[in-house]
MARVO-795770 format. One record per atom (N, C-alpha, C, O, CB): x, y, z; residue number from 1; atom name. Coordinates in steps of 0.001 Angstrom, whole numbers, m for minus. Glycine has a CB too. Layout:
<east:X | north:Y | up:Z | num:NUM | atomo:CA>
...
***
This chain:
<east:57966 | north:m1940 | up:m84427 | num:1 | atomo:N>
<east:58911 | north:m2193 | up:m83363 | num:1 | atomo:CA>
<east:59183 | north:m889 | up:m82612 | num:1 | atomo:C>
<east:59328 | north:167 | up:m83227 | num:1 | atomo:O>
<east:60219 | north:m2796 | up:m83923 | num:1 | atomo:CB>
<east:59250 | north:m963 | up:m81300 | num:2 | atomo:N>
<east:59454 | north:201 | up:m80454 | num:2 | atomo:CA>
<east:60950 | north:479 | up:m80255 | num:2 | atomo:C>
<east:61742 | north:m443 | up:m80061 | num:2 | atomo:O>
<east:58764 | north:m2 | up:m79100 | num:2 | atomo:CB>
<east:61317 | north:1746 | up:m80304 | num:3 | atomo:N>
<east:62693 | north:2145 | up:m80064 | num:3 | atomo:CA>
<east:62904 | north:2635 | up:m78642 | num:3 | atomo:C>
<east:63939 | north:3224 | up:m78331 | num:3 | atomo:O>
<east:63100 | north:3217 | up:m81039 | num:3 | atomo:CB>
<east:61934 | north:2396 | up:m77786 | num:4 | atomo:N>
<east:62041 | north:2861 | up:m76402 | num:4 | atomo:CA>
<east:63077 | north:2049 | up:m75639 | num:4 | atomo:C>
<east:63253 | north:852 | up:m75865 | num:4 | atomo:O>
<east:60679 | north:2776 | up:m75696 | num:4 | atomo:CB>
<east:63758 | north:2742 | up:m74727 | num:5 | atomo:N>
<east:64769 | north:2088 | up:m73896 | num:5 | atomo:CA>
<east:64612 | north:2533 | up:m72452 | num:5 | atomo:C>
<east:64043 | north:3585 | up:m72159 | num:5 | atomo:O>
<east:66193 | north:2401 | up:m74407 | num:5 | atomo:CB>
<east:65134 | north:1701 | up:m71561 | num:6 | atomo:N>
<east:65122 | north:2034 | up:m70140 | num:6 | atomo:CA>
<east:66117 | north:3148 | up:m69868 | num:6 | atomo:C>
<east:67219 | north:3157 | up:m70416 | num:6 | atomo:O>
<east:65447 | north:794 | up:m69279 | num:6 | atomo:CB>
<east:65724 | north:4081 | up:m69025 | num:7 | atomo:N>
<east:66618 | north:5139 | up:m68575 | num:7 | atomo:CA>
<east:67122 | north:4735 | up:m67193 | num:7 | atomo:C>
<east:66354 | north:4713 | up:m66231 | num:7 | atomo:O>
<east:65896 | north:6545 | up:m68545 | num:7 | atomo:CB>
<east:68402 | north:4419 | up:m67094 | num:8 | atomo:N>
<east:68995 | north:3950 | up:m65842 | num:8 | atomo:CA>
<east:69989 | north:4986 | up:m65345 | num:8 | atomo:C>
<east:70935 | north:5338 | up:m66050 | num:8 | atomo:O>
<east:69687 | north:2569 | up:m66030 | num:8 | atomo:CB>
<east:69771 | north:5475 | up:m64129 | num:9 | atomo:N>
<east:70703 | north:6425 | up:m63516 | num:9 | atomo:CA>
<east:71167 | north:5827 | up:m62198 | num:9 | atomo:C>
<east:70426 | north:5821 | up:m61216 | num:9 | atomo:O>
<east:70039 | north:7837 | up:m63299 | num:9 | atomo:CB>
<east:72401 | north:5323 | up:m62181 | num:10 | atomo:N>
<east:72964 | north:4706 | up:m60979 | num:10 | atomo:CA>
<east:73665 | north:5705 | up:m60069 | num:10 | atomo:C>
<east:73811 | north:5455 | up:m58872 | num:10 | atomo:O>
<east:73931 | north:3622 | up:m61369 | num:10 | atomo:CB>
<east:74099 | north:6834 | up:m60621 | num:11 | atomo:N>
<east:74830 | north:7830 | up:m59844 | num:11 | atomo:CA>
<east:73846 | north:8707 | up:m59077 | num:11 | atomo:C>
<east:72989 | north:9356 | up:m59676 | num:11 | atomo:O>
<east:75728 | north:8694 | up:m60763 | num:11 | atomo:CB>
<east:73970 | north:8726 | up:m57746 | num:12 | atomo:N>
<east:73021 | north:9485 | up:m56920 | num:12 | atomo:CA>
<east:73261 | north:10997 | up:m56964 | num:12 | atomo:C>
<east:72502 | north:11757 | up:m56363 | num:12 | atomo:O>
<east:73100 | north:9008 | up:m55485 | num:12 | atomo:CB>
<east:74300 | north:11436 | up:m57663 | num:13 | atomo:N>
<east:74572 | north:12876 | up:m57788 | num:13 | atomo:CA>
<east:73839 | north:13493 | up:m58972 | num:13 | atomo:C>
<east:73910 | north:14706 | up:m59167 | num:13 | atomo:O>
<east:76070 | north:13120 | up:m57931 | num:13 | atomo:CB>
<east:73149 | north:12701 | up:m59753 | num:14 | atomo:N>
<east:72413 | north:13203 | up:m60918 | num:14 | atomo:CA>
<east:71227 | north:14053 | up:m60471 | num:14 | atomo:C>
<east:70625 | north:13819 | up:m59423 | num:14 | atomo:O>
<east:71928 | north:12032 | up:m61802 | num:14 | atomo:CB>
<east:70914 | north:15038 | up:m61296 | num:15 | atomo:N>
<east:69751 | north:15893 | up:m61064 | num:15 | atomo:CA>
<east:68769 | north:15667 | up:m62210 | num:15 | atomo:C>
<east:69142 | north:15729 | up:m63381 | num:15 | atomo:O>
<east:70162 | north:17408 | up:m60956 | num:15 | atomo:CB>
<east:67512 | north:15404 | up:m61859 | num:16 | atomo:N>
<east:66478 | north:15153 | up:m62866 | num:16 | atomo:CA>
<east:65392 | north:16209 | up:m62712 | num:16 | atomo:C>
<east:64859 | north:16413 | up:m61622 | num:16 | atomo:O>
<east:65880 | north:13710 | up:m62726 | num:16 | atomo:CB>
<east:65070 | north:16879 | up:m63819 | num:17 | atomo:N>
<east:64025 | north:17897 | up:m63835 | num:17 | atomo:CA>
<east:62960 | north:17480 | up:m64844 | num:17 | atomo:C>
<east:63265 | north:17204 | up:m66004 | num:17 | atomo:O>
<east:64609 | north:19307 | up:m64184 | num:17 | atomo:CB>
<east:61714 | north:17437 | up:m64392 | num:18 | atomo:N>
<east:60572 | north:17092 | up:m65243 | num:18 | atomo:CA>
<east:60198 | north:18317 | up:m66064 | num:18 | atomo:C>
<east:59982 | north:19392 | up:m65505 | num:18 | atomo:O>
<east:59353 | north:16594 | up:m64393 | num:18 | atomo:CB>
<east:60118 | north:18167 | up:m67386 | num:19 | atomo:N>
<east:59794 | north:19280 | up:m68276 | num:19 | atomo:CA>
<east:58613 | north:18957 | up:m69181 | num:19 | atomo:C>
<east:58625 | north:19321 | up:m70356 | num:19 | atomo:O>
<east:61001 | north:19645 | up:m69117 | num:19 | atomo:CB>
<east:57606 | north:18288 | up:m68663 | num:20 | atomo:N>
<east:56405 | north:17979 | up:m69452 | num:20 | atomo:CA>
<east:56549 | north:16743 | up:m70297 | num:20 | atomo:C>
<east:56179 | north:15651 | up:m69869 | num:20 | atomo:O>
<east:56061 | north:19130 | up:m70333 | num:20 | atomo:CB>
<east:57086 | north:16897 | up:m71500 | num:21 | atomo:N>
<east:57231 | north:15765 | up:m72413 | num:21 | atomo:CA>
<east:58646 | north:15194 | up:m72435 | num:21 | atomo:C>
<east:58932 | north:14273 | up:m73200 | num:21 | atomo:O>
<east:56837 | north:16182 | up:m73806 | num:21 | atomo:CB>
<east:59529 | north:15734 | up:m71603 | num:22 | atomo:N>
<east:60899 | north:15232 | up:m71550 | num:22 | atomo:CA>
<east:61504 | north:15440 | up:m70168 | num:22 | atomo:C>
<east:60952 | north:16170 | up:m69344 | num:22 | atomo:O>
<east:61760 | north:15918 | up:m72611 | num:22 | atomo:CB>
<east:62639 | north:14799 | up:m69918 | num:23 | atomo:N>
<east:63399 | north:14959 | up:m68684 | num:23 | atomo:CA>
<east:64706 | north:15662 | up:m69004 | num:23 | atomo:C>
<east:65346 | north:15381 | up:m70018 | num:23 | atomo:O>
<east:63659 | north:13589 | up:m68000 | num:23 | atomo:CB>
<east:65089 | north:16567 | up:m68138 | num:24 | atomo:N>
<east:66389 | north:17226 | up:m68238 | num:24 | atomo:CA>
<east:67259 | north:16619 | up:m67149 | num:24 | atomo:C>
<east:66930 | north:16710 | up:m65966 | num:24 | atomo:O>
<east:66273 | north:18804 | up:m68089 | num:24 | atomo:CB>
<east:68369 | north:16000 | up:m67541 | num:25 | atomo:N>
<east:69237 | north:15281 | up:m66610 | num:25 | atomo:CA>
<east:70605 | north:15930 | up:m66608 | num:25 | atomo:C>
<east:71206 | north:16131 | up:m67663 | num:25 | atomo:O>
<east:69344 | north:13780 | up:m66982 | num:25 | atomo:CB>
<east:71099 | north:16258 | up:m65419 | num:26 | atomo:N>
<east:72419 | north:16868 | up:m65275 | num:26 | atomo:CA>
<east:73284 | north:16005 | up:m64381 | num:26 | atomo:C>
<east:72848 | north:15538 | up:m63329 | num:26 | atomo:O>
<east:72310 | north:18295 | up:m64706 | num:26 | atomo:CB>
<east:74539 | north:15798 | up:m64821 | num:27 | atomo:N>
<east:75504 | north:15042 | up:m64032 | num:27 | atomo:CA>
<east:76902 | north:15431 | up:m64482 | num:27 | atomo:C>
<east:77213 | north:15384 | up:m65672 | num:27 | atomo:O>
<east:75277 | north:13505 | up:m64175 | num:27 | atomo:CB>
<east:77741 | north:15815 | up:m63531 | num:28 | atomo:N>
<east:79132 | north:16199 | up:m63826 | num:28 | atomo:CA>
<east:79193 | north:17303 | up:m64881 | num:28 | atomo:C>
<east:79996 | north:17220 | up:m65811 | num:28 | atomo:O>
<east:79936 | north:14975 | up:m64305 | num:28 | atomo:CB>
<east:78372 | north:18315 | up:m64754 | num:29 | atomo:N>
<east:78330 | north:19467 | up:m65667 | num:29 | atomo:CA>
<east:77912 | north:19104 | up:m67091 | num:29 | atomo:C>
<east:78092 | north:19902 | up:m68011 | num:29 | atomo:O>
<east:79681 | north:20131 | up:m65705 | num:29 | atomo:CB>
<east:77360 | north:17918 | up:m67276 | num:30 | atomo:N>
<east:76840 | north:17502 | up:m68581 | num:30 | atomo:CA>
<east:75320 | north:17434 | up:m68471 | num:30 | atomo:C>
<east:74776 | north:16834 | up:m67544 | num:30 | atomo:O>
<east:77444 | north:16113 | up:m69034 | num:30 | atomo:CB>
<east:74650 | north:18057 | up:m69431 | num:31 | atomo:N>
<east:73193 | north:18091 | up:m69415 | num:31 | atomo:CA>
<east:72645 | north:17336 | up:m70618 | num:31 | atomo:C>
<east:73114 | north:17515 | up:m71742 | num:31 | atomo:O>
<east:72680 | north:19545 | up:m69407 | num:31 | atomo:CB>
<east:71643 | north:16487 | up:m70370 | num:32 | atomo:N>
<east:70990 | north:15750 | up:m71444 | num:32 | atomo:CA>
<east:69489 | north:15962 | up:m71349 | num:32 | atomo:C>
<east:68938 | north:16138 | up:m70263 | num:32 | atomo:O>
<east:71339 | north:14241 | up:m71379 | num:32 | atomo:CB>
<east:68844 | north:15942 | up:m72492 | num:33 | atomo:N>
<east:67386 | north:16026 | up:m72550 | num:33 | atomo:CA>
<east:66902 | north:14770 | up:m73253 | num:33 | atomo:C>
<east:67339 | north:14450 | up:m74358 | num:33 | atomo:O>
<east:66896 | north:17334 | up:m73294 | num:33 | atomo:CB>
<east:65987 | north:14060 | up:m72590 | num:34 | atomo:N>
<east:65472 | north:12803 | up:m73137 | num:34 | atomo:CA>
<east:63950 | north:12842 | up:m73101 | num:34 | atomo:C>
<east:63353 | north:13050 | up:m72045 | num:34 | atomo:O>
<east:66016 | north:11571 | up:m72340 | num:34 | atomo:CB>
<east:63328 | north:12643 | up:m74253 | num:35 | atomo:N>
<east:61875 | north:12664 | up:m74356 | num:35 | atomo:CA>
<east:61248 | north:11371 | up:m73866 | num:35 | atomo:C>
<east:61830 | north:10295 | up:m74002 | num:35 | atomo:O>
<east:61461 | north:12923 | up:m75781 | num:35 | atomo:CB>
<east:60062 | north:11485 | up:m73299 | num:36 | atomo:N>
<east:59351 | north:10297 | up:m72810 | num:36 | atomo:CA>
<east:59008 | north:9326 | up:m73937 | num:36 | atomo:C>
<east:58793 | north:8141 | up:m73683 | num:36 | atomo:O>
<east:58077 | north:10712 | up:m72088 | num:36 | atomo:CB>
<east:58953 | north:9810 | up:m75177 | num:37 | atomo:N>
<east:58690 | north:8931 | up:m76313 | num:37 | atomo:CA>
<east:59804 | north:7917 | up:m76503 | num:37 | atomo:C>
<east:59608 | north:6888 | up:m77151 | num:37 | atomo:O>
<east:58512 | north:9747 | up:m77583 | num:37 | atomo:CB>
<east:60984 | north:8204 | up:m75936 | num:38 | atomo:N>
<east:62147 | north:7326 | up:m76059 | num:38 | atomo:CA>
<east:62369 | north:6452 | up:m74828 | num:38 | atomo:C>
<east:63256 | north:5598 | up:m74831 | num:38 | atomo:O>
<east:63381 | north:8149 | up:m76316 | num:38 | atomo:CB>
<east:61573 | north:6655 | up:m73774 | num:39 | atomo:N>
<east:61811 | north:5984 | up:m72491 | num:39 | atomo:CA>
<east:60750 | north:4914 | up:m72227 | num:39 | atomo:C>
<east:59554 | north:5201 | up:m72268 | num:39 | atomo:O>
<east:61822 | north:7011 | up:m71342 | num:39 | atomo:CB>
<east:61184 | north:3686 | up:m71958 | num:40 | atomo:N>
<east:60242 | north:2620 | up:m71594 | num:40 | atomo:CA>
<east:60022 | north:2578 | up:m70084 | num:40 | atomo:C>
<east:58979 | north:2111 | up:m69627 | num:40 | atomo:O>
<east:60756 | north:1255 | up:m72091 | num:40 | atomo:CB>
<east:60975 | north:3051 | up:m69317 | num:41 | atomo:N>
<east:60880 | north:3079 | up:m67865 | num:41 | atomo:CA>
<east:62089 | north:3790 | up:m67289 | num:41 | atomo:C>
<east:63148 | north:3834 | up:m67914 | num:41 | atomo:O>
<east:60764 | north:1655 | up:m67293 | num:41 | atomo:CB>
<east:61932 | north:4347 | up:m66095 | num:42 | atomo:N>
<east:63027 | north:5052 | up:m65419 | num:42 | atomo:CA>
<east:63473 | north:4231 | up:m64216 | num:42 | atomo:C>
<east:62654 | north:3785 | up:m63414 | num:42 | atomo:O>
<east:62591 | north:6487 | up:m64978 | num:42 | atomo:CB>
<east:64767 | north:4042 | up:m64106 | num:43 | atomo:N>
<east:65374 | north:3304 | up:m63007 | num:43 | atomo:CA>
<east:66401 | north:4228 | up:m62368 | num:43 | atomo:C>
<east:67482 | north:4441 | up:m62917 | num:43 | atomo:O>
<east:66029 | north:1953 | up:m63496 | num:43 | atomo:CB>
<east:66058 | north:4778 | up:m61203 | num:44 | atomo:N>
<east:66883 | north:5788 | up:m60550 | num:44 | atomo:CA>
<east:67480 | north:5247 | up:m59261 | num:44 | atomo:C>
<east:66857 | north:4451 | up:m58558 | num:44 | atomo:O>
<east:66063 | north:7047 | up:m60264 | num:44 | atomo:CB>
<east:68698 | north:5691 | up:m58960 | num:45 | atomo:N>
<east:69344 | north:5344 | up:m57698 | num:45 | atomo:CA>
<east:68453 | north:5800 | up:m56544 | num:45 | atomo:C>
<east:67951 | north:6924 | up:m56545 | num:45 | atomo:O>
<east:70760 | north:5990 | up:m57597 | num:45 | atomo:CB>
<east:68262 | north:4933 | up:m55575 | num:46 | atomo:N>
<east:67380 | north:5224 | up:m54448 | num:46 | atomo:CA>
<east:67868 | north:6394 | up:m53595 | num:46 | atomo:C>
<east:67085 | north:6968 | up:m52839 | num:46 | atomo:O>
<east:67239 | north:3997 | up:m53585 | num:46 | atomo:CB>
<east:69140 | north:6756 | up:m53703 | num:47 | atomo:N>
<east:69698 | north:7845 | up:m52902 | num:47 | atomo:CA>
<east:69703 | north:9184 | up:m53630 | num:47 | atomo:C>
<east:70190 | north:10180 | up:m53094 | num:47 | atomo:O>
<east:71100 | north:7500 | up:m52487 | num:47 | atomo:CB>
<east:69161 | north:9216 | up:m54854 | num:48 | atomo:N>
<east:69060 | north:10482 | up:m55587 | num:48 | atomo:CA>
<east:68094 | north:11413 | up:m54875 | num:48 | atomo:C>
<east:67135 | north:10974 | up:m54240 | num:48 | atomo:O>
<east:68603 | north:10243 | up:m57046 | num:48 | atomo:CB>
<east:68365 | north:12706 | up:m54993 | num:49 | atomo:N>
<east:67426 | north:13696 | up:m54481 | num:49 | atomo:CA>
<east:66375 | north:13925 | up:m55563 | num:49 | atomo:C>
<east:66675 | north:14452 | up:m56634 | num:49 | atomo:O>
<east:68153 | north:15039 | up:m54087 | num:49 | atomo:CB>
<east:65142 | north:13524 | up:m55268 | num:50 | atomo:N>
<east:64043 | north:13638 | up:m56217 | num:50 | atomo:CA>
<east:62799 | north:13997 | up:m55427 | num:50 | atomo:C>
<east:62335 | north:13209 | up:m54603 | num:50 | atomo:O>
<east:63839 | north:12315 | up:m57036 | num:50 | atomo:CB>
<east:62250 | north:15199 | up:m55676 | num:51 | atomo:N>
<east:61074 | north:15589 | up:m54901 | num:51 | atomo:CA>
<east:59861 | north:14765 | up:m55316 | num:51 | atomo:C>
<east:59808 | north:14234 | up:m56425 | num:51 | atomo:O>
<east:60783 | north:17089 | up:m55076 | num:51 | atomo:CB>
<east:58902 | north:14666 | up:m54426 | num:52 | atomo:N>
<east:57746 | north:13786 | up:m54636 | num:52 | atomo:CA>
<east:56914 | north:14236 | up:m55847 | num:52 | atomo:C>
<east:56378 | north:13395 | up:m56569 | num:52 | atomo:O>
<east:56862 | north:13757 | up:m53370 | num:52 | atomo:CB>
<east:56802 | north:15534 | up:m56072 | num:53 | atomo:N>
<east:56030 | north:16040 | up:m57208 | num:53 | atomo:CA>
<east:56646 | north:15557 | up:m58530 | num:53 | atomo:C>
<east:55929 | north:15119 | up:m59430 | num:53 | atomo:O>
<east:55968 | north:17592 | up:m57174 | num:53 | atomo:CB>
<east:57972 | north:15640 | up:m58638 | num:54 | atomo:N>
<east:58659 | north:15174 | up:m59836 | num:54 | atomo:CA>
<east:58499 | north:13667 | up:m60006 | num:54 | atomo:C>
<east:58249 | north:13188 | up:m61112 | num:54 | atomo:O>
<east:60141 | north:15544 | up:m59778 | num:54 | atomo:CB>
<east:58641 | north:12924 | up:m58917 | num:55 | atomo:N>
<east:58499 | north:11465 | up:m58966 | num:55 | atomo:CA>
<east:57099 | north:11067 | up:m59442 | num:55 | atomo:C>
<east:56958 | north:10162 | up:m60264 | num:55 | atomo:O>
<east:58783 | north:10851 | up:m57578 | num:55 | atomo:CB>
<east:56083 | north:11729 | up:m58936 | num:56 | atomo:N>
<east:54705 | north:11423 | up:m59339 | num:56 | atomo:CA>
<east:54497 | north:11745 | up:m60817 | num:56 | atomo:C>
<east:53887 | north:10957 | up:m61540 | num:56 | atomo:O>
<east:53694 | north:12213 | up:m58473 | num:56 | atomo:CB>
<east:54990 | north:12878 | up:m61269 | num:57 | atomo:N>
<east:54834 | north:13263 | up:m62676 | num:57 | atomo:CA>
<east:55511 | north:12262 | up:m63605 | num:57 | atomo:C>
<east:54957 | north:11891 | up:m64639 | num:57 | atomo:O>
<east:55407 | north:14664 | up:m62911 | num:57 | atomo:CB>
<east:56718 | north:11828 | up:m63229 | num:58 | atomo:N>
<east:57423 | north:10839 | up:m64043 | num:58 | atomo:CA>
<east:56648 | north:9529 | up:m64076 | num:58 | atomo:C>
<east:56484 | north:8922 | up:m65134 | num:58 | atomo:O>
<east:58846 | north:10605 | up:m63501 | num:58 | atomo:CB>
<east:56170 | north:9096 | up:m62907 | num:59 | atomo:N>
<east:55475 | north:7808 | up:m62825 | num:59 | atomo:CA>
<east:54141 | north:7815 | up:m63565 | num:59 | atomo:C>
<east:53613 | north:6751 | up:m63886 | num:59 | atomo:O>
<east:55246 | north:7437 | up:m61375 | num:59 | atomo:CB>
<east:53592 | north:8988 | up:m63841 | num:60 | atomo:N>
<east:52374 | north:9067 | up:m64642 | num:60 | atomo:CA>
<east:52676 | north:8904 | up:m66139 | num:60 | atomo:C>
<east:51778 | north:8612 | up:m66929 | num:60 | atomo:O>
<east:51666 | north:10403 | up:m64390 | num:60 | atomo:CB>
<east:53930 | north:9092 | up:m66514 | num:61 | atomo:N>
<east:54344 | north:8941 | up:m67910 | num:61 | atomo:CA>
<east:54910 | north:7552 | up:m68201 | num:61 | atomo:C>
<east:54552 | north:6925 | up:m69199 | num:61 | atomo:O>
<east:55378 | north:9997 | up:m68259 | num:61 | atomo:CB>
<east:55799 | north:7074 | up:m67320 | num:62 | atomo:N>
<east:56478 | north:5785 | up:m67492 | num:62 | atomo:CA>
<east:56662 | north:5141 | up:m66114 | num:62 | atomo:C>
<east:56617 | north:5837 | up:m65100 | num:62 | atomo:O>
<east:57864 | north:5964 | up:m68218 | num:62 | atomo:CB>
<east:56867 | north:3832 | up:m66066 | num:63 | atomo:N>
<east:57147 | north:3203 | up:m64773 | num:63 | atomo:CA>
<east:58401 | north:3808 | up:m64134 | num:63 | atomo:C>
<east:59402 | north:4041 | up:m64811 | num:63 | atomo:O>
<east:57320 | north:1677 | up:m64942 | num:63 | atomo:CB>
<east:58333 | north:4060 | up:m62820 | num:64 | atomo:N>
<east:59463 | north:4616 | up:m62077 | num:64 | atomo:CA>
<east:59881 | north:3622 | up:m61009 | num:64 | atomo:C>
<east:59112 | north:3304 | up:m60102 | num:64 | atomo:O>
<east:59103 | north:5992 | up:m61442 | num:64 | atomo:CB>
<east:61110 | north:3135 | up:m61127 | num:65 | atomo:N>
<east:61645 | north:2123 | up:m60214 | num:65 | atomo:CA>
<east:62899 | north:2690 | up:m59565 | num:65 | atomo:C>
<east:63702 | north:3357 | up:m60217 | num:65 | atomo:O>
<east:61955 | north:776 | up:m60962 | num:65 | atomo:CB>
<east:63060 | north:2418 | up:m58280 | num:66 | atomo:N>
<east:64262 | north:2838 | up:m57572 | num:66 | atomo:CA>
<east:65169 | north:1627 | up:m57399 | num:66 | atomo:C>
<east:64713 | north:531 | up:m57075 | num:66 | atomo:O>
<east:63913 | north:3479 | up:m56192 | num:66 | atomo:CB>
<east:66459 | north:1848 | up:m57622 | num:67 | atomo:N>
<east:67444 | north:776 | up:m57551 | num:67 | atomo:CA>
<east:68560 | north:1169 | up:m56592 | num:67 | atomo:C>
<east:68751 | north:2348 | up:m56296 | num:67 | atomo:O>
<east:68016 | north:459 | up:m58951 | num:67 | atomo:CB>
<east:69301 | north:161 | up:m56105 | num:68 | atomo:N>
<east:70472 | north:477 | up:m55287 | num:68 | atomo:CA>
<east:71687 | north:631 | up:m56200 | num:68 | atomo:C>
<east:71557 | north:559 | up:m57422 | num:68 | atomo:O>
<east:70722 | north:m630 | up:m54210 | num:68 | atomo:CB>
<east:72860 | north:843 | up:m55616 | num:69 | atomo:N>
<east:74059 | north:1108 | up:m56430 | num:69 | atomo:CA>
<east:74479 | north:m76 | up:m57287 | num:69 | atomo:C>
<east:75292 | north:78 | up:m58199 | num:69 | atomo:O>
<east:75209 | north:1499 | up:m55538 | num:69 | atomo:CB>
<east:73928 | north:m1266 | up:m57004 | num:70 | atomo:N>
<east:74241 | north:m2462 | up:m57784 | num:70 | atomo:CA>
<east:73216 | north:m2726 | up:m58883 | num:70 | atomo:C>
<east:73383 | north:m3648 | up:m59682 | num:70 | atomo:O>
<east:74326 | north:m3664 | up:m56871 | num:70 | atomo:CB>
<east:72148 | north:m1911 | up:m58924 | num:71 | atomo:N>
<east:71116 | north:m2076 | up:m59937 | num:71 | atomo:CA>
<east:69969 | north:m2980 | up:m59514 | num:71 | atomo:C>
<east:69114 | north:m3318 | up:m60332 | num:71 | atomo:O>
<east:71724 | north:m2613 | up:m61174 | num:71 | atomo:CB>
<east:69941 | north:m3376 | up:m58239 | num:72 | atomo:N>
<east:68866 | north:m4228 | up:m57721 | num:72 | atomo:CA>
<east:67640 | north:m3374 | up:m57395 | num:72 | atomo:C>
<east:67764 | north:m2318 | up:m56775 | num:72 | atomo:O>
<east:69338 | north:m5008 | up:m56458 | num:72 | atomo:CB>
<east:66459 | north:m3831 | up:m57814 | num:73 | atomo:N>
<east:65220 | north:m3098 | up:m57532 | num:73 | atomo:CA>
<east:65000 | north:m3010 | up:m56025 | num:73 | atomo:C>
<east:65133 | north:m4000 | up:m55306 | num:73 | atomo:O>
<east:64006 | north:m3781 | up:m58216 | num:73 | atomo:CB>
<east:64660 | north:m1800 | up:m55556 | num:74 | atomo:N>
<east:64348 | north:m1628 | up:m54137 | num:74 | atomo:CA>
<east:62918 | north:m1137 | up:m53929 | num:74 | atomo:C>
<east:62306 | north:m1435 | up:m52903 | num:74 | atomo:O>
<east:65331 | north:m652 | up:m53497 | num:74 | atomo:CB>
<east:62375 | north:m379 | up:m54900 | num:75 | atomo:N>
<east:61003 | north:122 | up:m54774 | num:75 | atomo:CA>
<east:60492 | north:570 | up:m56132 | num:75 | atomo:C>
<east:61273 | north:852 | up:m57041 | num:75 | atomo:O>
<east:60930 | north:1288 | up:m53760 | num:75 | atomo:CB>
<east:59161 | north:633 | up:m56264 | num:76 | atomo:N>
<east:58544 | north:1149 | up:m57481 | num:76 | atomo:CA>
<east:57431 | north:2094 | up:m57082 | num:76 | atomo:C>
<east:56661 | north:1799 | up:m56168 | num:76 | atomo:O>
<east:58006 | north:m2 | up:m58382 | num:76 | atomo:CB>
<east:57339 | north:3228 | up:m57761 | num:77 | atomo:N>
<east:56269 | north:4180 | up:m57518 | num:77 | atomo:CA>
<east:55215 | north:3999 | up:m58601 | num:77 | atomo:C>
<east:55500 | north:4120 | up:m59792 | num:77 | atomo:O>
<east:56806 | north:5643 | up:m57492 | num:77 | atomo:CB>
<east:53991 | north:3707 | up:m58165 | num:78 | atomo:N>
<east:52889 | north:3483 | up:m59104 | num:78 | atomo:CA>
<east:51793 | north:4498 | up:m58761 | num:78 | atomo:C>
<east:51268 | north:4512 | up:m57648 | num:78 | atomo:O>
<east:52345 | north:1987 | up:m59028 | num:78 | atomo:CB>
<east:51459 | north:5346 | up:m59739 | num:79 | atomo:N>
<east:50462 | north:6383 | up:m59530 | num:79 | atomo:CA>
<east:49587 | north:6499 | up:m60769 | num:79 | atomo:C>
<east:50088 | north:6412 | up:m61890 | num:79 | atomo:O>
<east:51131 | north:7736 | up:m59202 | num:79 | atomo:CB>
<east:48313 | north:6690 | up:m60583 | num:80 | atomo:N>
<east:47401 | north:7008 | up:m61681 | num:80 | atomo:CA>
<east:47359 | north:6004 | up:m62801 | num:80 | atomo:C>
<east:46947 | north:4862 | up:m62595 | num:80 | atomo:O>
<east:47757 | north:8301 | up:m62240 | num:80 | atomo:CB>
<east:47782 | north:6411 | up:m63999 | num:81 | atomo:N>
<east:47613 | north:5631 | up:m65214 | num:81 | atomo:CA>
<east:48412 | north:4336 | up:m65222 | num:81 | atomo:C>
<east:48090 | north:3439 | up:m66001 | num:81 | atomo:O>
<east:47998 | north:6455 | up:m66391 | num:81 | atomo:CB>
<east:49442 | north:4200 | up:m64388 | num:82 | atomo:N>
<east:50250 | north:2984 | up:m64362 | num:82 | atomo:CA>
<east:49678 | north:1918 | up:m63427 | num:82 | atomo:C>
<east:50297 | north:872 | up:m63232 | num:82 | atomo:O>
<east:51665 | north:3317 | up:m63947 | num:82 | atomo:CB>
<east:48503 | north:2172 | up:m62847 | num:83 | atomo:N>
<east:47906 | north:1187 | up:m61924 | num:83 | atomo:CA>
<east:47443 | north:m38 | up:m62653 | num:83 | atomo:C>
<east:46918 | north:m963 | up:m62033 | num:83 | atomo:O>
<east:46741 | north:1793 | up:m61167 | num:83 | atomo:CB>
***
């Protein structure tokens, strides 16, 4: 049985940094590190500031979906291995 869970970030003020095998997430002066081994997919607020290089790197590891403030899917980035 897999222990992977969806990573959902609804707050557009969050900062996400790609660190190879994990993501570093900062919000309200709180920093978390989450490994890709624990993530089944990333669901990020569509208004978050996320550079294209970071988005592509994440989408090569796990599905990357953009959501609005209500959690409704608005877009998905599919690159490389997720095709």
